[in-house]
ZADREN-62533 format. One line per 4 residues: number of its first residue (from 1); their letters; for each residue x, y, z of N, C-alpha, C. Coordinates in steps of 0.2 Angstrom, whole numbers. Example, Ala and Ser with C-alpha at 12.3 -4.5 7.8 and 13.67 -1.06 7.14 Angstrom:
1 = AS = 66:-28:39:62:-22:39:66:-16:39  64:-11:35:68:-5:36:64:0:39
% end
This chain:
1 = MAEE = 20:-107:122:12:-104:123:11:-106:129  13:-107:133:8:-109:139:14:-101:142  18:-98:142:21:-91:146:17:-87:142  13:-88:137:9:-81:136:4:-80:142
5 = FINP = 0:-86:144:-3:-83:151:-1:-85:159  7:-86:158:9:-86:164:9:-76:167  4:-75:173:8:-71:177:15:-67:175  15:-62:176:21:-58:177:26:-59:183
9 = YTST = 24:-58:188:25:-61:193:28:-66:195  23:-74:191:26:-79:191:32:-80:186  32:-76:185:38:-78:177:47:-73:181  43:-71:188:49:-67:189:53:-74:197
13 = ILGH = 47:-77:200:47:-80:203:50:-88:201  49:-89:192:51:-95:190:57:-93:188  60:-88:187:68:-83:185:72:-86:190  72:-87:195:76:-87:200:76:-97:204
17 = VLEP = 73:-97:199:72:-105:201:75:-111:195  73:-108:187:77:-111:183:87:-108:183  91:-112:180:96:-109:180:98:-105:174  104:-101:175:105:-94:172:104:-96:164
21 = QYNG = 105:-101:162:106:-102:155:100:-102:151  95:-102:153:88:-102:151:83:-96:152  86:-90:155:85:-85:155:76:-83:156  77:-89:162:69:-84:165:65:-90:160
25 = SIGR = 67:-92:155:61:-96:149:60:-103:151  54:-104:153:52:-112:155:52:-115:145  51:-109:142:51:-113:134:59:-115:133  64:-114:136:68:-115:132:70:-119:139
29 = AAAW = 67:-122:142:68:-126:148:67:-134:145  61:-132:139:56:-136:142:57:-145:138  65:-144:134:66:-150:130:73:-154:133  72:-151:138:78:-152:144:79:-161:144
33 = ADAF = 70:-162:146:70:-164:150:69:-174:145  68:-173:140:70:-179:134:77:-180:132  81:-174:134:89:-175:133:92:-178:140  88:-177:144:92:-178:153:90:-186:152
37 = AHTS = 85:-190:150:82:-196:150:87:-201:146  90:-198:141:95:-201:137:101:-202:137  105:-198:145:111:-201:147:110:-204:151  117:-207:153:118:-211:159:117:-207:164
41 = EGRY = 116:-201:167:117:-197:171:106:-198:172  105:-196:168:96:-195:169:91:-201:167  97:-208:164:94:-213:163:86:-216:169  88:-214:175:81:-218:179:73:-214:177
45 = SYPW = 76:-207:173:71:-204:174:66:-206:166  69:-209:164:64:-212:156:57:-215:155  56:-217:162:49:-218:163:45:-215:166  47:-208:166:43:-204:170:37:-200:164
49 = HFID = 40:-200:158:36:-198:152:31:-202:150  29:-208:152:22:-211:149:20:-214:155  14:-217:154:12:-222:158:8:-226:154  12:-234:156:11:-240:150:4:-243:153
53 = TEDD = -2:-240:148:-8:-245:152:-9:-253:148  -12:-255:153:-14:-261:150:-21:-263:149  -22:-260:142:-31:-259:142:-29:-262:134  -32:-260:127:-33:-263:123:-37:-260:117
57 = PPAR = -35:-255:116:-38:-249:112:-39:-251:105  -42:-250:100:-47:-246:99:-53:-250:105  -55:-255:106:-58:-261:108:-59:-257:116  -54:-256:119:-57:-254:126:-49:-250:131
61 = CALN = -52:-243:131:-47:-239:134:-50:-240:141  -44:-239:145:-45:-239:155:-38:-238:157  -37:-233:160:-31:-233:166:-33:-233:171  -27:-240:177:-27:-239:183:-20:-239:185
65 = YARD = -21:-233:188:-14:-229:190:-11:-235:195  -13:-239:199:-9:-244:204:-8:-250:200  -11:-251:196:-9:-257:193:-3:-252:185  -5:-248:183:0:-245:176:4:-240:178
69 = CSRK = 6:-238:182:12:-235:185:14:-240:187  24:-240:183:28:-246:188:31:-244:194  35:-246:196:37:-243:202:43:-240:202  45:-240:196:50:-233:194:49:-226:194
73 = GCVV = 43:-225:193:38:-221:190:35:-218:184  31:-215:183:27:-213:179:26:-207:176  22:-204:171:21:-197:171:15:-192:175  12:-197:178:5:-196:181:9:-195:190
77 = SAIA = 13:-198:190:17:-198:200:23:-195:197  26:-193:192:33:-189:191:28:-180:193  23:-178:188:18:-173:190:19:-174:195  14:-176:200:13:-177:206:20:-174:212
81 = NQTN = 25:-180:212:31:-178:215:36:-173:213  36:-168:208:41:-165:205:36:-159:207  30:-157:206:26:-153:209:27:-152:217  26:-156:218:28:-156:227:34:-153:229
85 = ILRG = 40:-154:225:47:-151:224:46:-145:226  44:-142:218:42:-136:217:41:-130:220  33:-132:225:31:-130:227:35:-128:232  39:-132:238:44:-130:241:50:-125:238
89 = CIKA = 50:-124:231:56:-123:229:54:-115:227  49:-113:228:44:-107:227:46:-104:233  43:-108:237:43:-105:243:51:-101:244  55:-105:244:62:-104:245:62:-97:242
93 = VKAG = 61:-94:233:63:-90:232:58:-83:237  53:-83:239:49:-82:239:53:-76:247  57:-85:250:60:-81:256:65:-77:256  70:-79:249:76:-76:249:79:-79:251
97 = ELTG = 79:-88:250:84:-91:252:87:-96:245  82:-96:240:86:-97:232:84:-91:227  89:-92:223:91:-85:217:95:-89:215  94:-89:207:97:-89:202:99:-96:201
101 = GKNL = 94:-99:202:94:-106:199:100:-112:202  101:-108:209:107:-111:213:106:-117:215  99:-120:215:95:-126:217:95:-131:211  98:-136:210:97:-141:203:93:-146:206
105 = TCSY = 91:-146:211:84:-151:212:79:-146:211  78:-142:212:73:-134:209:73:-135:204  76:-132:199:77:-131:193:75:-136:189  78:-143:191:74:-149:185:71:-151:188
109 = ALKW = 65:-147:194:57:-149:197:54:-146:192  56:-139:190:54:-134:184:54:-138:179  57:-140:178:58:-141:169:55:-148:169  55:-152:173:53:-158:173:42:-157:171
113 = VTHY = 42:-154:178:34:-151:178:33:-149:171  37:-146:167:34:-141:162:33:-145:155  39:-150:155:39:-155:150:32:-160:152  32:-164:155:27:-169:157:20:-164:159
117 = VGDI = 19:-159:158:11:-159:158:10:-158:148  16:-155:146:14:-157:139:16:-165:138  18:-169:140:18:-176:137:12:-179:139  8:-179:145:3:-182:147:-2:-181:142
121 = AQPL = -1:-175:139:-7:-173:133:-8:-177:129  -2:-179:127:-1:-183:119:-4:-188:122  -10:-192:118:-11:-198:120:-7:-204:119  -3:-205:117:2:-210:116:6:-211:122
125 = HASG = 5:-205:125:9:-206:132:6:-210:138  1:-209:136:-6:-213:141:-7:-219:139  -3:-223:136:-5:-229:132:0:-234:132  -2:-243:132:4:-246:134:2:-250:129
129 = LALG = 0:-251:123:-2:-252:118:6:-253:111  8:-260:109:15:-259:107:19:-251:109  19:-253:116:25:-246:120:23:-241:119  15:-238:119:14:-231:118:15:-231:111
133 = GNLF = 14:-236:107:15:-234:97:20:-233:95  27:-236:99:35:-235:98:36:-243:94  32:-246:94:33:-254:89:28:-254:85  23:-250:86:18:-249:79:19:-247:73
137 = NVTF = 20:-249:68:25:-247:61:22:-242:57  22:-238:54:17:-235:52:21:-230:44  18:-228:40:21:-223:36:17:-219:35  21:-214:34:18:-203:34:20:-201:30
141 = GNVS = 17:-199:25:23:-194:19:27:-199:17  24:-204:14:30:-210:11:39:-210:14  37:-208:23:43:-210:26:42:-215:32  46:-221:31:43:-228:39:45:-225:43
145 = TELH = 38:-222:47:40:-221:56:36:-226:62  35:-224:66:32:-227:70:26:-223:73  20:-225:76:15:-224:77:16:-214:82  18:-219:88:23:-213:92:23:-207:92
149 = AVWD = 29:-209:85:32:-200:81:26:-197:78  23:-199:76:15:-199:69:13:-192:76  12:-194:83:8:-192:86:13:-185:89  18:-188:92:23:-182:94:25:-178:89
153 = HYIV = 25:-177:83:29:-173:80:25:-173:72  24:-177:69:23:-180:63:16:-176:59  12:-177:64:3:-173:65:4:-166:63  10:-164:70:10:-155:72:14:-153:66
157 = YADA = 20:-156:62:22:-154:56:19:-153:51  15:-157:51:8:-158:45:5:-150:45  2:-150:51:-4:-146:53:-1:-139:53  4:-138:54:10:-130:58:12:-129:49
161 = NVTH = 11:-133:44:13:-133:36:22:-131:37  25:-137:41:32:-136:41:35:-140:42  43:-143:38:44:-148:36:51:-151:43  53:-154:44:58:-157:49:65:-154:46
165 = PFSN = 72:-150:47:71:-146:52:68:-140:49  65:-134:58:61:-130:56:65:-123:60  64:-120:58:68:-114:66:60:-112:69  60:-112:73:55:-109:79:50:-101:76
169 = LTIA = 56:-99:71:50:-94:67:45:-95:64  46:-102:59:41:-106:55:35:-109:59  39:-111:65:30:-114:68:28:-111:72  31:-102:72:28:-98:78:22:-99:76
173 = PFFS = 19:-97:70:13:-95:67:7:-100:69  9:-105:69:4:-112:72:2:-110:80  8:-109:82:5:-109:92:2:-102:93  4:-97:89:1:-90:91:-6:-92:89
177 = NLVV = -6:-94:84:-13:-95:82:-18:-99:87  -14:-104:88:-19:-105:94:-21:-102:100  -17:-98:102:-17:-95:108:-21:-90:108  -21:-86:102:-29:-82:101:-33:-87:102
181 = RIRK = -35:-94:98:-39:-97:100:-41:-98:108  -38:-99:112:-37:-100:119:-42:-94:120  -39:-89:120:-42:-83:122:-49:-80:121  -50:-82:112:-57:-83:112:-60:-89:111
185 = HDFL = -61:-93:116:-64:-98:117:-65:-100:112  -60:-105:105:-64:-105:101:-63:-113:97  -66:-114:101:-63:-125:104:-72:-129:103  -71:-133:103:-78:-135:102:-80:-138:111
189 = EPVH = -74:-139:115:-75:-140:121:-73:-133:125  -79:-130:130:-77:-125:135:-70:-126:139  -69:-119:135:-59:-117:137:-59:-118:146  -66:-116:150:-65:-119:156:-65:-123:158
193 = DWIA = -66:-129:156:-66:-134:159:-60:-139:156  -55:-137:153:-51:-140:155:-45:-138:160  -47:-131:163:-44:-131:171:-48:-133:176  -53:-135:174:-57:-138:181:-55:-142:186
197 = CSDP = -47:-144:185:-43:-149:189:-37:-145:187  -34:-143:191:-28:-139:190:-25:-134:197  -27:-139:200:-27:-137:207:-19:-141:210  -13:-138:210:-9:-141:213:-5:-143:220
201 = STPL = -12:-141:223:-11:-146:227:-12:-153:230  -15:-155:226:-20:-161:224:-16:-164:216  -10:-164:215:-7:-165:210:-6:-173:207  -7:-178:210:-10:-184:209:-16:-187:205
205 = ACAL = -19:-181:210:-28:-181:205:-29:-179:199  -25:-173:198:-27:-171:191:-22:-172:188  -16:-175:189:-13:-180:183:-16:-186:181  -19:-188:186:-22:-194:185:-29:-191:179
209 = HWAH = -32:-188:182:-37:-183:178:-35:-183:171  -29:-180:169:-27:-177:161:-24:-183:156  -23:-188:163:-18:-197:159:-24:-199:155  -31:-200:161:-37:-203:159:-40:-199:151
213 = ESNA = -40:-193:152:-44:-191:146:-39:-190:138  -32:-191:142:-28:-194:133:-29:-201:132  -29:-206:136:-31:-211:135:-37:-213:131  -40:-208:133:-46:-211:129:-46:-209:121
217 = WTCK = -42:-205:120:-42:-204:114:-40:-209:109  -37:-213:113:-32:-221:108:-38:-222:106  -44:-225:111:-50:-227:107:-53:-225:103  -55:-216:103:-59:-212:100:-55:-212:93
221 = YVYS = -50:-211:93:-47:-209:88:-39:-212:85  -35:-214:91:-29:-214:86:-27:-221:83  -30:-226:86:-31:-234:84:-37:-235:80  -44:-232:81:-47:-231:77:-49:-232:70
225 = HIHN = -45:-227:68:-47:-225:61:-38:-226:58  -35:-232:59:-30:-235:57:-33:-239:52  -33:-239:43:-35:-245:41:-31:-246:36  -29:-254:33:-25:-257:29:-19:-254:26
229 = NRDL = -15:-252:33:-7:-249:31:-8:-244:26  -12:-240:26:-11:-235:22:-9:-229:24  -3:-224:19:1:-220:21:-5:-215:26  -2:-213:32:-8:-209:37:-9:-198:35
233 = EKSG = -3:-200:32:-4:-191:29:-10:-193:22  -8:-198:19:-12:-196:11:-19:-197:13  -18:-204:18:-26:-206:17:-31:-201:21  -30:-195:25:-34:-191:30:-33:-193:37
237 = YAKS = -31:-196:40:-30:-199:46:-26:-193:50  -22:-189:47:-17:-185:48:-21:-178:48  -25:-176:44:-29:-172:44:-35:-170:51  -37:-175:49:-46:-179:55:-39:-176:61
241 = AYPI = -36:-179:63:-32:-178:67:-31:-171:69  -28:-167:66:-26:-160:68:-30:-156:73  -39:-158:73:-43:-153:79:-40:-157:86  -38:-162:85:-36:-166:91:-29:-164:94
245 = VELQ = -24:-164:90:-19:-161:94:-19:-155:94  -23:-150:91:-23:-142:92:-25:-142:100  -33:-145:101:-34:-146:108:-29:-148:113  -25:-155:112:-22:-156:116:-16:-152:118
249 = ISKA = -14:-149:114:-7:-145:115:-10:-138:116  -18:-136:117:-19:-129:118:-20:-131:127  -24:-136:127:-24:-139:135:-19:-139:138  -13:-142:133:-6:-142:140:-5:-135:142
253 = ALRL = -4:-132:137:-1:-125:138:-6:-121:143  -12:-121:142:-15:-117:147:-16:-120:155  -15:-127:154:-16:-130:160:-8:-129:164  -1:-131:160:4:-127:163:4:-121:166
257 = AHWL = 2:-116:161:1:-110:167:-2:-107:173  -7:-111:173:-12:-112:177:-10:-114:184  -6:-119:184:-4:-124:190:3:-120:191  7:-116:187:13:-111:190:11:-106:193
261 = NRLV = 6:-103:190:2:-95:192:0:-97:200  -4:-102:201:-5:-106:204:1:-107:211  4:-110:210:9:-114:212:14:-109:216  13:-100:213:15:-96:216:10:-90:219
265 = FDDH = 5:-91:218:2:-85:220:-5:-90:227  -5:-99:225:-10:-100:231:-5:-101:237  -4:-98:243:1:-98:248:-2:-105:254  -8:-106:255:-9:-111:260:-11:-119:258
269 = YMHD = -8:-123:257:-9:-128:252:-13:-135:258  -14:-141:257:-14:-144:260:-11:-149:257  -6:-152:262:-1:-157:258:-6:-163:257  -4:-163:249:-7:-171:246:-5:-178:249
273 = QQLV = -8:-180:253:-9:-190:257:-8:-193:251  -11:-194:245:-11:-197:242:-5:-202:240  -4:-210:241:2:-214:239:5:-212:232  11:-210:231:14:-208:225:19:-213:224
277 = LGLN = 19:-216:217:24:-221:218:30:-219:213  36:-221:213:42:-219:211:45:-213:213  44:-212:219:44:-206:225:55:-202:223  60:-207:220:64:-206:218:64:-200:215
281 = SG = 67:-193:217:68:-188:213:74:-186:208  79:-192:208:85:-190:206:92:-186:210
% end
């Protein structure tokens, strides 16, 4: 979806950042971060996929960066840190110093930014209760699972009317429809507001804004509408969540595209002087 909103020149620049096997596509590269985090080499990056808030949804939702972002990093600091690295990589491409994805630090930075802008839009990636819902057992369509998985994919699959496993072709109409809706501004929230904070020169502030927004959904819906251990697919919980996942997926796609376009086209940045935790870039 994000690639639908990326400028052709941006795509050309990013093609030099990514390793050749991705054929210049951030879509092809987006899943790498999950697989890498579960290897011995990449285990250090596992905490970067979420921020474990110390709140109490649905009674109280609150995110405090200094308190909730671990010393090993979190999704907020990861977006900020990897954006700053990626900025330098893009300048290197423009200067003719980087081609063909030869700098792994740069390719990793782009893959992480791509992945984490998606992760941070999922409410349970900005919630610490039951380890982001991973320890919250539920049933979905007669399948025993946990709440995090329900929001990561089960609700999306149900909304897209596909079953897992699926091909990219079978789920493509779901995402294509969201792209059309973004272009038509067909959402309850003004689409322009989604990119109100999308300046990669202040990545920490924007990532925090996105995390607060996602965290709020854990009170507004994620935990507040679960009742009596009922099957989340059959009880109406999933269907009522469809507009939320459609909104959050669409926000992530447009924000990522805008973020990358600005990194390529905004040549004059003031360096973000805010304290960023978890500076290890691997």
